[in-house]
C-alpha positions as CSV (number, residue, x, y, z in Angstrom):
1,X,-3.2,8.4,20.0
2,X,-3.4,11.0,17.2
3,X,-0.2,12.5,15.8
4,X,-0.4,16.0,14.5
5,X,0.4,16.2,10.8
6,X,2.5,19.3,11.5
7,X,4.8,17.3,13.8
8,X,5.5,14.5,11.3
9,X,8.9,14.2,9.6
10,X,8.9,13.1,6.0
11,X,11.8,11.3,4.3
12,X,12.0,12.6,0.7
13,X,15.1,10.5,-0.1
14,X,15.1,7.1,-1.9
15,X,13.6,4.3,0.1
16,X,10.6,4.2,2.5
17,X,7.9,6.8,2.0
18,X,5.7,8.5,4.6
19,X,2.5,6.6,5.3
20,X,-0.8,8.3,5.9
21,X,-1.6,8.7,9.6
22,X,-4.8,6.6,9.4
23,X,-2.8,3.7,7.9
24,X,-0.3,3.9,10.8
25,X,-3.1,4.1,13.3
26,X,-4.8,1.0,11.9
27,X,-1.5,-0.9,11.9
28,X,-0.9,0.2,15.5
29,X,-4.4,-1.0,16.6
30,X,-4.0,-4.3,14.7
31,X,-0.6,-4.9,16.1
32,X,-2.2,-5.9,19.4
33,X,-5.4,-7.5,18.0
34,X,-5.5,-8.4,14.3
35,X,-9.1,-8.5,12.9
36,X,-10.6,-9.5,16.3
37,X,-8.4,-12.6,16.6
38,X,-7.0,-11.5,20.0
39,X,-3.4,-11.7,18.8
40,X,-1.0,-9.8,16.7
41,X,-0.3,-10.9,13.1
42,X,3.3,-11.3,14.5
43,X,2.1,-13.9,16.9
44,X,-0.2,-16.0,14.8
45,X,0.6,-19.2,13.1
46,X,1.4,-19.0,9.4
47,X,-0.9,-22.0,9.1
48,X,-3.9,-20.3,10.7
49,X,-7.1,-19.4,8.9
50,X,-6.6,-15.7,9.7
51,X,-3.1,-15.7,8.2
52,X,-4.2,-17.7,5.2
53,X,-6.8,-14.9,4.7
54,X,-4.0,-12.3,4.7
55,X,-2.0,-14.3,2.1
56,X,-5.1,-14.7,-0.1
57,X,-5.9,-11.0,0.0
58,X,-2.4,-10.0,-0.7
59,X,-2.2,-12.4,-3.7
60,X,-5.6,-11.1,-5.0
61,X,-4.5,-7.5,-4.6
62,X,-1.2,-8.2,-6.4
63,X,-3.0,-10.0,-9.3
64,X,-5.4,-7.1,-9.6
65,X,-2.6,-4.5,-9.7
66,X,-0.7,-6.6,-12.3
67,X,-3.8,-7.6,-14.3
68,X,-2.8,-11.2,-13.9
69,X,-5.4,-13.9,-13.9
70,X,-5.8,-16.7,-11.4
71,X,-4.1,-19.3,-13.7
72,X,-0.8,-17.3,-14.1
73,X,1.1,-19.4,-11.6
74,X,-0.1,-22.6,-13.4
75,X,1.1,-21.4,-16.8
76,X,4.5,-20.3,-15.4
77,X,4.9,-23.7,-13.6
78,X,4.0,-25.6,-16.8
79,X,6.4,-23.5,-18.9
80,X,9.3,-24.0,-16.4
81,X,8.5,-27.8,-16.3
82,X,8.7,-28.0,-20.1
83,X,12.0,-26.1,-20.1
84,X,13.5,-28.3,-17.4
85,X,12.4,-31.5,-19.3
86,X,14.1,-30.4,-22.5
87,X,12.7,-29.9,-26.0
88,X,9.8,-32.1,-26.8
89,X,9.8,-33.9,-23.4
90,X,7.7,-31.8,-20.9
91,X,4.1,-32.3,-20.0
92,X,3.0,-29.6,-22.5
93,X,4.9,-31.3,-25.3
94,X,3.2,-34.6,-24.5
95,X,-0.1,-32.8,-24.5
96,X,0.6,-31.3,-27.9
97,X,1.8,-34.7,-29.2
98,X,-1.5,-36.4,-28.1
99,X,-3.5,-33.6,-29.7
100,X,-1.5,-34.0,-33.0
101,X,-2.1,-37.7,-32.9
102,X,-5.8,-37.2,-32.5
103,X,-5.8,-34.8,-35.5
104,X,-4.1,-37.4,-37.6
105,X,-6.6,-40.1,-36.5
106,X,-4.2,-41.8,-34.1
């Protein structure tokens, strides 16, 4: 089903933007059969390999857009863990303490 561009209505207000027709047509086709799985993405398990692929691709695309490396989540988790533990008590503080001990010959 091809929709004429001349018949499309565009919303120029704040909020959702008009999507290109080819994007809408791909979404329409994959609504019934996502990537040859025989089911819609709306029907598949969030634990399935196909859905895991969707999540991994979305994360990789987001990281690429933000210029964020693969260890960004680990660094944020480590910082939050240190903050929750309090000054000088988190895993990173213990790591630094061990390193300082080694430097002093301990």
